[in-house]
BAFI-3210 file (N, C-alpha, C; in Angstrom, 3 decimals, decimal comma, padded with zeros to 6 digits):
// residues 102
n [1|2|3|4|5|6|7|8|9|10|11|12|13|14|15|16|17|18|19|20|21|22|23|24|25|26|27|28|29|30|31|32|33|34|35|36|37|38|39|40|41|42|43|44|45|46|47|48|49|50|51|52|53|54|55|56|57|58|59|60|61|62|63|64|65|66|67|68|69|70|71|72|73|74|75|76|77|78|79|80|81|82|83|84|85|86|87|88|89|90|91|92|93|94|95|96|97|98|99|100|101|102]
n.u [000,844|002,016|003,802|002,172|000,728|002,798|003,587|001,316|001,127|003,173|002,526|002,681|002,107|003,974|004,817|002,310|000,984|002,547|002,447|-000,309|-000,626|000,892|-000,411|-002,948|-002,180|-001,040|-003,031|-005,148|-008,134|-010,179|-009,517|-010,061|-012,671|-012,455|-011,030|-010,614|-012,691|-010,986|-008,444|-006,247|-007,513|-008,844|-006,645|-005,521|-007,604|-007,689|-005,259|-005,757|-007,739|-006,318|-004,580|-006,501|-007,511|-005,244|-005,110|-007,368|-006,505|-004,219|-005,329|-006,790|-004,754|-003,522|-005,271|-005,331|-004,163|-006,261|-007,615|-005,617|-005,492|-008,053|-007,977|-006,051|-007,255|-009,490|-008,086|-007,709|-007,357|-010,111|-010,574|-009,410|-010,537|-012,141|-010,874|-011,666|-010,266|-010,275|-012,790|-012,700|-010,856|-012,048|-014,150|-012,682|-011,583|-014,034|-014,917|-012,696|-013,065|-015,584|-015,235|-013,475|-015,055|-016,698]
n.v [-001,311|001,134|001,692|002,056|004,310|006,148|005,963|007,192|009,577|010,866|010,998|011,675|013,174|011,996|009,659|008,249|006,493|004,055|003,495|003,078|000,894|-001,077|-001,077|-002,196|-004,614|-005,749|-005,787|-007,886|-008,103|-009,840|-012,441|-012,671|-013,566|-016,101|-017,502|-019,840|-019,778|-019,761|-018,857|-017,930|-016,665|-014,538|-013,052|-012,257|-010,742|-008,772|-007,526|-006,538|-004,689|-002,797|-001,787|-000,668|001,293|002,829|003,813|005,613|007,293|008,499|009,916|011,752|013,397|014,409|015,679|015,881|013,505|011,491|012,477|011,915|009,181|008,250|009,335|007,700|005,227|005,822|005,795|003,233|000,676|-000,183|-002,970|-003,949|-005,301|-004,032|-004,433|-005,702|-004,000|-001,626|-000,621|-000,351|001,671|003,759|004,138|004,789|007,282|008,811|008,566|009,810|012,459|013,056|013,117|015,179|017,306|017,853]
n.w [000,085|000,652|-001,328|-003,580|-002,741|-002,720|-005,519|-006,721|-005,602|-006,878|-009,360|-012,847|-016,081|-017,821|-016,598|-016,031|-017,828|-017,622|-014,833|-014,503|-016,102|-014,690|-012,172|-013,017|-013,944|-011,554|-009,582|-009,344|-008,912|-009,612|-008,822|-006,177|-005,801|-006,652|-005,023|-002,093|000,899|003,134|005,561|004,165|001,937|003,259|004,225|001,746|000,761|002,645|002,241|-000,398|000,201|001,658|-000,338|-001,890|-000,219|-000,055|-002,727|-002,739|-000,592|-001,763|-003,785|-002,505|-001,495|-003,796|-005,980|-008,783|-009,557|-009,853|-012,171|-013,998|-013,751|-014,693|-017,276|-018,473|-018,303|-019,994|-022,363|-023,130|-025,589|-027,633|-027,959|-025,773|-022,847|-019,868|-016,558|-013,330|-011,561|-012,684|-012,372|-009,560|-009,417|-010,687|-008,868|-006,558|-007,432|-007,369|-004,886|-003,558|-004,507|-003,704|-000,837|-000,630|-001,345|000,793]
ca.u [-000,030|002,919|004,329|000,954|000,388|003,888|003,494|000,191|001,438|004,278|002,075|002,679|001,727|005,061|004,697|000,896|000,734|003,357|001,890|-001,637|-000,462|001,446|-001,573|-003,903|-001,536|-000,738|-004,148|-006,105|-009,135|-011,117|-008,973|-010,495|-013,894|-012,357|-010,309|-011,391|-013,033|-010,107|-007,612|-005,525|-008,443|-008,994|-005,390|-005,399|-008,720|-007,199|-004,204|-006,358|-008,431|-005,431|-004,103|-007,588|-007,587|-004,105|-005,560|-008,270|-005,800|-003,300|-006,091|-007,205|-003,696|-003,262|-006,656|-005,000|-003,880|-007,494|-007,876|-004,596|-005,759|-009,165|-007,632|-005,422|-008,339|-010,283|-007,326|-007,364|-007,967|-011,506|-010,507|-008,956|-011,614|-011,716|-010,753|-012,375|-009,508|-010,688|-014,004|-012,195|-010,059|-013,070|-014,753|-011,749|-011,611|-015,218|-014,837|-011,855|-013,596|-016,754|-014,743|-012,785|-016,135|-017,291]
ca.v [-000,030|002,519|001,982|002,378|005,658|007,012|006,244|007,934|010,956|011,296|010,601|012,822|012,756|011,243|008,209|007,715|005,155|002,818|003,190|002,448|-000,486|-001,835|-001,220|-002,977|-005,957|-006,136|-005,801|-008,833|-008,381|-010,903|-013,652|-012,744|-014,380|-017,406|-018,269|-020,489|-018,804|-019,902|-017,812|-017,444|-015,720|-013,302|-012,412|-011,644|-009,797|-007,629|-006,858|-005,854|-003,633|-001,858|-001,177|000,309|002,304|003,532|004,488|006,762|008,344|009,202|010,743|012,864|014,295|014,985|015,560|015,682|012,082|010,949|012,784|011,263|007,740|008,191|009,603|006,453|004,195|006,032|005,700|001,844|000,384|-000,594|-004,356|-004,516|-005,316|-003,466|-005,284|-005,294|-003,002|-000,346|-000,117|000,102|002,971|004,830|004,332|005,460|008,737|009,237|008,597|010,894|013,735|013,351|013,347|016,548|018,278|017,961]
ca.w [-000,075|000,780|-002,738|-004,384|-002,381|-003,271|-007,032|-007,119|-005,207|-007,721|-010,833|-013,854|-017,485|-018,356|-016,054|-015,807|-018,672|-017,069|-013,465|-014,653|-016,669|-013,612|-011,212|-013,521|-013,929|-010,238|-008,753|-010,017|-008,017|-010,000|-008,263|-004,841|-005,856|-007,044|-003,813|-001,022|001,989|004,272|006,113|003,000|001,089|004,154|004,095|000,375|000,745|003,547|001,482|-001,436|000,842|001,962|-001,491|-002,503|000,571|-000,442|-003,815|-002,234|000,262|-002,565|-004,596|-001,615|-001,406|-005,158|-006,868|-010,255|-009,885|-010,209|-013,479|-014,783|-013,902|-015,499|-018,603|-018,908|-018,436|-021,195|-023,525|-023,416|-026,892|-027,647|-027,937|-024,433|-021,826|-018,592|-015,455|-012,119|-010,864|-013,309|-011,593|-008,224|-009,636|-010,879|-007,583|-005,670|-007,844|-007,125|-003,341|-003,224|-004,976|-002,763|000,480|-000,659|-001,550|002,054]
c.u [000,842|003,312|003,342|000,712|001,586|003,899|002,462|000,379|002,437|003,937|002,231|002,225|002,636|004,972|003,368|000,666|001,323|002,805|000,555|-001,528|000,030|000,307|-002,561|-003,491|-001,339|-001,983|-005,202|-007,157|-010,301|-010,919|-009,564|-011,852|-013,623|-011,472|-011,197|-011,693|-012,186|-009,385|-006,730|-006,331|-008,645|-007,781|-005,251|-006,402|-008,331|-006,073|-004,739|-007,062|-007,482|-004,818|-005,185|-007,783|-006,421|-004,374|-006,369|-007,368|-004,795|-004,092|-006,574|-006,037|-003,392|-004,547|-006,309|-004,695|-005,053|-007,757|-006,944|-005,025|-006,877|-008,725|-006,806|-006,287|-009,166|-009,373|-007,014|-008,064|-009,356|-011,519|-010,039|-010,194|-011,120|-011,753|-011,564|-011,618|-009,956|-011,849|-013,638|-011,510|-011,089|-013,957|-013,948|-011,744|-013,012|-015,181|-013,951|-012,355|-014,850|-016,265|-014,169|-013,823|-016,789|-016,678]
c.v [001,322|002,758|002,558|004,032|006,609|007,062|007,086|009,477|011,698|011,075|011,929|012,243|011,895|009,654|007,461|006,490|003,898|002,459|002,518|000,965|-001,458|-002,142|-002,293|-004,475|-006,579|-006,350|-006,563|-009,126|-009,560|-012,301|-013,815|-013,669|-015,771|-018,194|-018,852|-019,453|-019,114|-018,615|-017,163|-016,297|-014,535|-012,590|-011,567|-010,571|-008,477|-006,819|-005,984|-004,519|-002,441|-001,001|-000,352|001,396|003,299|004,425|005,719|007,710|009,182|010,338|012,097|013,889|015,099|014,775|015,327|014,265|011,264|011,238|012,014|009,749|007,459|008,378|008,407|005,338|004,425|005,898|004,248|001,644|-000,358|-002,236|-004,928|-004,285|-004,732|-004,487|-004,821|-004,079|-001,644|000,216|000,381|001,460|004,171|005,038|005,098|007,086|009,380|009,579|009,703|012,255|014,169|013,736|014,782|017,622|018,683|019,293]
c.w [000,033|-000,543|-003,695|-003,987|-002,879|-004,696|-007,401|-006,677|-006,127|-009,116|-011,779|-015,143|-018,063|-017,855|-015,876|-016,539|-018,145|-015,802|-013,628|-015,172|-015,489|-012,623|-011,764|-013,661|-012,507|-009,388|-009,351|-009,024|-008,278|-009,288|-006,830|-004,789|-006,140|-005,936|-002,898|000,058|003,329|004,696|005,151|002,134|002,052|004,133|002,978|000,338|001,505|002,916|000,285|-000,892|001,144|000,860|-002,114|-001,572|000,350|-001,664|-003,447|-001,469|-000,682|-003,381|-003,954|-001,588|-002,635|-005,981|-008,346|-010,623|-010,370|-011,686|-014,488|-014,936|-014,733|-017,008|-019,270|-019,114|-019,726|-022,580|-024,007|-024,852|-026,642|-027,503|-026,617|-023,495|-020,538|-017,521|-014,272|-011,393|-011,538|-012,730|-010,245|-008,405|-009,893|-009,612|-006,663|-006,134|-007,430|-005,641|-002,865|-003,493|-004,002|-001,398|000,399|-000,764|-000,135|002,892]
res [p|a|v|v|r|f|l|l|q|h|l|s|k|q|n|a|p|r|i|v|r|k|l|r|a|g|l|a|l|e|q|l|g|q|r|d|a|g|a|d|a|k|s|a|a|s|g|e|a|l|v|l|d|a|l|i|g|a|m|r|v|r|r|e|s|g|a|l|l|l|s|q|l|e|a|l|p|n|g|e|s|h|a|a|v|d|m|w|i|a|g|a|v|y|a|a|g|a|a|a|d|k]
***
């Protein structure tokens, strides 16, 4: 989570495509639903929750990082399907913006 927070706080137009590509590859949220309900799955789910919380926290610190992330998701080729993490990123951008508006 700390690495994700650091990367998003230092996100720029130059490194945004690479960071988004790595986030999409590294955060395979679909796998959570396919795991057993044992302690291993709970540990993995907890780790994913921490990373997603880091996404929201980083976007609260730097509001323009959310716009950069969304622009990279919009730039995906039409043939490439969106992953579950894309929906989480979009939700995190919305949550960070809603919290900042309060």
